[in-house]
N, C-alpha and C positions, 0 to 999 in steps of 0.2 A: 961604244964598248965600255969606256971608263964610267959613264953614267950608269949603265946596267950593272956593272960590278959594285959600284957604290950603293945602288938601289937594293941589292941583295944582302947588304950588311954583312953578317957573319959567314955567309956561304957564297962563294964567288960563282960567276956564270959557268965556268968550266965544270965545277962540281954539280951545278944544276943540270947541265947537259948530260953529264955522266949518269945522274939519277934518272933523267928522262930516258936515256938509252936502255938502262936496266928495266924500267917500267914498260918500255915498248917491246920487250922481247916476246911476251906472250901475244901481244897484238900482231907482231910480225909473223909469228908461227901460225896463228889463226888465219890471218890474211893470205899467207902462203897456201894453206890448205883450201881456202875458198877460191883462190886463183886456179889451183889444180882442178878442183871440181867444176868450176865454171870457166873453162878455158876460152869461151867465146864472150866473156864479160866485156862490155863497152867501157870506154874511158869515163863517161859520165857516171856509170854505175860504180866503177872502181873509186871514183872521187867521193861518191856518196858513202860507200862502205868506210873508206879511210877517214872521212869527216866524222862519222858516227864513232869510230874507234877513238879518234882524238878528242871528241867532245866528252865522251864518257870518262876517258882517262883524266882530262882536266877537271871535269865537274866533280868526280869523286875525290880528287885531290883537294879541291876547295871545300867540299862537304866535310871531309875528314878534318880540315883545318878549323872550321867553324863549329862543327857538331861533335867532333871526336872526343873532346874532353868530357862531354856529358854522357855519351853512349859507348865509350871505348871498351869498357869491361864486357858489355853484352855483345857488341859486334866482334870483338877479338875472339870471343868464344865460338862464334858461329860463322865467320866470314869464309873460312877455308871449306866448311861443309857446303855453304851455298855455291861457291865456285866449283867444287867437285861434282855436286849434283847437277847443276846447270850444264856443265861441259860434258859430263858423262851421258846425260840424256840426249843432248844434241849429237854427240859423237856416235852413240849407239844407233840413233835413227839414221844417220848417214851410212853407217856400215850395213844396216838392214836394207836400205835403199840400194846400196851398191851390190848386194848379193841377189837382188831380184833380177829376173829376166827382163829384157827390154819390153815385153808385152805387159808385164806386171807393173812397170813403173808408171806412176802418174806424173803430172807436171811437177817438177821440182820447185820447192819454195824457198831455196837458199837466197833468193832476192827479196823474200818477204821481210819487211822492216822489223817485225816482231822477232824473227829469228836472229837478225843481225844485232838488234838491241840486246837480246838475251846473251849473245856471245860477247858483246862489248862489255856488259856488266860483269860477266864471269871473268873476263881477262883484266878488269880494272880494279878488282878488289884490293890489290896491293897499294894502289894509289891512295886509297882511303887511309891506310895505316901511315903512309908517307906524309899525308896531310897532317895527321896528328903530330908526328915528329917535327914537322915544319912549324907548327904552332908553338911547340916547346922551345924551338930554337929562334923564335921571332923572325922567321923568314918572311919576306914580302910575298904574299901568296899569289897576287894577280899576275905579276910578271913570271913567276915560277910556273903557274898553270899555263900561261901562254907558251913558254918555252917547251914545256912537256907536251902540250897539245900539238905543237909544230913537229917536234921530233917523232911523235907517234904517227902523225899523218904521213910524214915522209917514209917512215919504216913500213907502214901498211901499204902505201902505193908501190914501193919497191918490191915488197913481198908479193903483192897481187901480180905485178909484172912478171916476176920470176915464176910464180905458180902457173900463170897463164901460158907461158912458153913451155913449161914442163908438162902441163895437163894433157896435151894432145898425145904425148908418148905413153901416158899411163892407161888411156882408154877407159874401159869399164871399171878398172881398179881405183880410179881417181877418187870416187866417193868413199871407198873403204880406207884408202890412205888418209883422206881428210878426216874421217871419223876417228881413226886411231890417233891422229895428231891431237884432236880436241880432247880425247880422253887422257892422253899422256900429259897435256897441259894442266887438266884438272887434278890429276894425281900429283904432278910436280908442285902445284900450289898448296895442295893438302899437306904433302909431306914436309914442305918447307915450313909451314905454319906449325905443324905438330912438333917438329924438332926445335922450333924457336921458342916454344912455350917453356 
């Protein structure tokens, strides 16, 4: 513990974990909705989803750290729009699917890697901005990314478990609820960035 605290220089491990918890909130909410929609999800599938969420959270943090100083103006102007559009598109598709009758529904593709990756990117936008600030504060990025990835993984697994338990009680409304959650997360990210400018 002492080694890790010294390794982080100006920012201690407790603060890193607090930042990680804040960054993992959107991943938690999305994982919760996925658990609700896919209430028969298997453990290995849940682990795969949580790993993707954690990987993108950590990767965008590192990308922000190394590339943010060069591209920060462009990305800061567009990142909240990207998150809003991605999550609104996926949320609307889930709502439409939920409103269809059982005969109209095709095989759901929420297990599709492209869908999961798109969601992971949309919920990890803030990690890029945090990576930029870490570069300015001279934070050691690799251990920070590891901590943030682990916290995100745990949050996603916990959320999927909670959503899976609740999903059976929602029935056909599960997809509608999941879609609404995705859209609300997109709006939340958009509003936060607009008011922070």
